[in-house]
RODO-2510 file (C-alpha; in nm, 4 decimals, decimal comma):
residues 183
     n   res          X          Y          Z
     1     i    -1,6886    -1,1730    -1,7113
     2     r    -1,4219    -1,4426    -1,6108
     3     h    -1,3487    -1,4550    -1,1843
     4     f    -0,9614    -1,5067    -1,1688
     5     p    -0,9827    -1,7039    -0,7833
     6     n    -0,6418    -1,5322    -0,6974
     7     l    -0,4575    -1,2199    -0,6200
     8     y    -0,2159    -1,1533    -0,9580
     9     w     0,1377    -1,1191    -0,8733
    10     t     0,0810    -1,4122    -0,5793
    11     i     0,2385    -1,7483    -0,4925
    12     g    -0,1487    -1,8291    -0,6119
    13     h    -0,1620    -1,6662    -0,8622
    14     v     0,1414    -1,9001    -0,9887
    15     l    -0,0188    -2,1889    -0,8291
    16     s    -0,3533    -2,1394    -1,0462
    17     s    -0,1704    -2,0505    -1,3669
    18     g     0,1687    -2,1646    -1,3766
    19     l     0,5014    -1,9513    -1,4955
    20     v     0,5677    -1,8642    -1,8948
    21     v     0,8743    -2,0262    -2,0241
    22     q     1,0424    -1,7975    -2,2779
    23     g     0,9667    -1,9832    -2,5869
    24     d     0,7800    -2,3013    -2,3941
    25     a     0,3683    -2,2609    -2,5096
    26     k     0,3480    -2,5003    -2,2138
    27     p     0,3984    -2,2962    -1,8569
    28     l     0,5991    -2,4627    -1,5711
    29     n     0,3222    -2,5717    -1,3567
    30     f     0,3458    -2,6333    -0,9404
    31     k     0,0905    -2,8596    -0,7539
    32     t     0,2016    -2,6961    -0,4238
    33     v     0,3514    -2,3480    -0,1970
    34     e     0,6132    -2,5751    -0,0845
    35     d     0,6920    -2,7025    -0,4729
    36     y     0,7321    -2,3553    -0,5428
    37     l     0,9637    -2,2065    -0,2895
    38     d     1,1571    -2,5656    -0,3906
    39     f     1,1673    -2,3712    -0,7224
    40     f     1,2121    -2,0488    -0,6415
    41     m     1,5733    -2,1400    -0,3862
    42     k     1,7240    -2,3418    -0,6169
    43     v     1,6731    -2,2573    -0,9365
    44     l     1,5497    -1,8832    -0,9610
    45     v     1,7902    -1,7462    -0,6453
    46     r     2,0626    -2,0364    -0,6096
    47     p     2,2684    -1,8911    -0,9343
    48     s     2,2628    -1,5694    -0,7739
    49     g     2,6616    -1,4932    -0,6068
    50     s     2,4723    -1,2794    -0,3790
    51     k     2,5329    -1,4440    -0,0232
    52     y     2,3060    -1,1645     0,0180
    53     e     2,0270    -1,2816    -0,1727
    54     r     2,0134    -1,5880    -0,0867
    55     e     1,9624    -1,5017     0,2800
    56     i     1,6566    -1,2863     0,1962
    57     a     1,5193    -1,5711    -0,0226
    58     q     1,5163    -1,8447     0,2142
    59     r     1,3855    -1,5381     0,5082
    60     y     1,1361    -1,5526     0,2232
    61     c     1,0425    -1,8904     0,2680
    62     d     1,0169    -1,9137     0,6003
    63     y     0,7847    -1,6171     0,6333
    64     v     0,5705    -1,7780     0,3507
    65     g     0,5626    -2,0850     0,5249
    66     a     0,4589    -1,9097     0,8663
    67     q     0,1434    -1,7281     0,6921
    68     a    -0,2263    -1,8641     0,7628
    69     k    -0,3178    -1,7860     0,4240
    70     p     0,0664    -1,8552     0,1995
    71     e    -0,1041    -1,8339    -0,1250
    72     d    -0,1819    -1,4602    -0,0801
    73     v     0,1790    -1,3405    -0,0178
    74     p     0,3084    -1,1391    -0,3233
    75     l     0,5598    -1,2924    -0,4941
    76     l     0,9359    -1,1710    -0,4374
    77     i     1,0395    -1,1215    -0,7891
    78     p     1,4337    -1,2205    -0,7692
    79     e     1,7149    -1,0261    -1,0125
    80     l     1,4488    -0,8388    -1,1738
    81     r     1,5497    -0,7118    -1,5856
    82     y     1,4082    -0,5108    -1,8202
    83     n     1,6390    -0,6032    -2,0858
    84     g     1,5401    -0,9759    -2,0274
    85     k     1,7969    -1,1838    -2,1053
    86     d     2,0692    -0,9586    -2,2181
    87     k     2,3955    -1,0285    -2,0202
    88     k     2,4940    -0,6390    -2,0289
    89     h     2,1704    -0,5133    -1,8208
    90     k     2,1501    -0,1206    -1,7344
    91     y     1,8476    -0,1412    -1,4918
    92     r     1,8288    -0,4901    -1,3166
    93     l     1,7078    -0,5428    -0,8914
    94     d     1,7999    -0,8087    -0,6602
    95     f     1,4543    -0,8440    -0,5590
    96     c     1,1031    -0,6392    -0,6507
    97     i     0,7628    -0,6921    -0,5176
    98     i     0,4448    -0,5965    -0,6840
    99     d     0,1932    -0,5401    -0,4698
   100     p    -0,1482    -0,7315    -0,5699
   101     v    -0,3797    -0,4872    -0,5021
   102     t    -0,2306    -0,1400    -0,6344
   103     l     0,0048    -0,2987    -0,8497
   104     k     0,2563    -0,0801    -0,6625
   105     k     0,5793    -0,2094    -0,7748
   106     v     0,8936    -0,1963    -0,4836
   107     g     1,2610    -0,3426    -0,5917
   108     i     1,4932    -0,4406    -0,3022
   109     e     1,9231    -0,3520    -0,4236
   110     l     2,1128    -0,4946    -0,2335
   111     s     2,4049    -0,2981    -0,2495
   112     p     2,7735    -0,3870    -0,0483
   113     w     3,0784    -0,2116    -0,0991
   114     s     3,2319    -0,4753    -0,2473
   115     t     2,9899    -0,4476    -0,5689
   116     h     2,8772    -0,1114    -0,6216
   117     g     3,1361     0,1884    -0,4818
   118     l     3,5232    -0,0763    -0,4155
   119     l     3,7469     0,1722    -0,5941
   120     k     4,0668    -0,0365    -0,6980
   121     g     4,4025     0,1043    -0,8473
   122     t     4,4424     0,3716    -0,5847
   123     a     4,8178     0,3790    -0,4963
   124     g     4,8633     0,6017    -0,8073
   125     k     4,6127     0,8193    -0,7598
   126     t     4,5634     1,1464    -0,5464
   127     q     4,2397     1,2286    -0,2624
   128     k     4,1701     1,4288    -0,5435
   129     q     4,1046     1,2197    -0,8505
   130     i     4,0306     0,9054    -0,5529
   131     n     3,7015     1,1559    -0,4101
   132     e     3,6741     1,2172    -0,7705
   133     e     3,6034     0,8656    -0,8597
   134     a     3,3835     0,7416    -0,5303
   135     l     3,1677     1,0220    -0,6794
   136     a     3,1137     0,8841    -1,0264
   137     n     3,0597     0,5563    -0,8546
   138     f     2,7942     0,6889    -0,6468
   139     e     2,6532     0,8793    -0,9343
   140     k     2,5906     0,6477    -1,1956
   141     e     2,4198     0,4229    -0,9127
   142     a     2,2326     0,6601    -0,7530
   143     s     2,1204     0,7677    -1,1625
   144     k     2,0287     0,4156    -1,2365
   145     m     1,7924     0,4087    -0,9334
   146     r     1,6228     0,7576    -1,0466
   147     e     1,5813     0,6172    -1,3779
   148     y     1,4288     0,3019    -1,2410
   149     f     1,2003     0,4836    -1,0461
   150     q     1,1244     0,7665    -1,3732
   151     k     1,0595     0,4743    -1,6402
   152     h     0,9321     0,1875    -1,4824
   153     r     0,7926     0,3575    -1,1658
   154     i     0,9429     0,1165    -0,9402
   155     t     1,0204     0,2899    -0,5769
   156     t     1,3778     0,1266    -0,4649
   157     l     1,4965     0,0245    -0,1339
   158     i     1,8697     0,0551    -0,0777
   159     y     2,0445    -0,1317     0,1688
   160     t     2,3965    -0,1173     0,2321
   161     d     2,6866    -0,2537     0,4130
   162     t     2,5774    -0,1634     0,7892
   163     q     2,2401    -0,2613     0,7326
   164     l     2,3345    -0,5270     0,5457
   165     s     2,5073    -0,6685     0,8869
   166     d     2,1816    -0,7476     1,0607
   167     i     1,9663    -0,9254     0,7771
   168     d     1,7339    -1,0096     0,9740
   169     s     1,5993    -0,5899     1,0596
   170     v     1,6390    -0,5952     0,6339
   171     f     1,3610    -0,9108     0,5399
   172     d     1,1767    -0,7167     0,8310
   173     q     1,1904    -0,4198     0,6424
   174     i     1,1240    -0,5908     0,3430
   175     s     0,7975    -0,8193     0,4691
   176     v     0,6088    -0,4931     0,5144
   177     h     0,5992    -0,4960     0,1417
   178     l     0,5084    -0,8764     0,1626
   179     q     0,1913    -0,7870     0,3980
   180     g    -0,0220    -0,6488     0,1473
   181     n    -0,1781    -0,3079     0,1026
   182     n    -0,4473    -0,3502     0,3439
   183     k    -0,2383    -0,4299     0,6705
***
């Protein structure tokens, strides 16, 4: 039986085997942790319109750089989508971490009110109509999170405006899942 030198779903895994690029038989390889983190920030995270995603990603890079064995740090997988490259998607998380020992998945959803709850065109509506619309938005978001867990077994941490105002605290909570199963 062949022994793989690194835990799966870690930076070391990517350094050992590269990343698969859809439609290309040759994997994308990285020589160093810094090379991978540079790709992570400039290619995987850069297209995000979310300042919160970019701030979390930068803290992840800083976290990895501060570790004695950065290759053992689990991947912070950005923009996890279960329908691949489909433009329209029902299931998408801002980030996902897969524990390399237990393979337990933890999703991170950054949900500021401006993108997940804001109601528009309320001037001509009654308070009851506004409340019904707000409830429908909340039910839709909560339903997606439940479906994520039921369908894909991804426990999802949801951060709203109050938490996002202290991004360091949010990352501290996320970093617990980067420490692996044995810490």
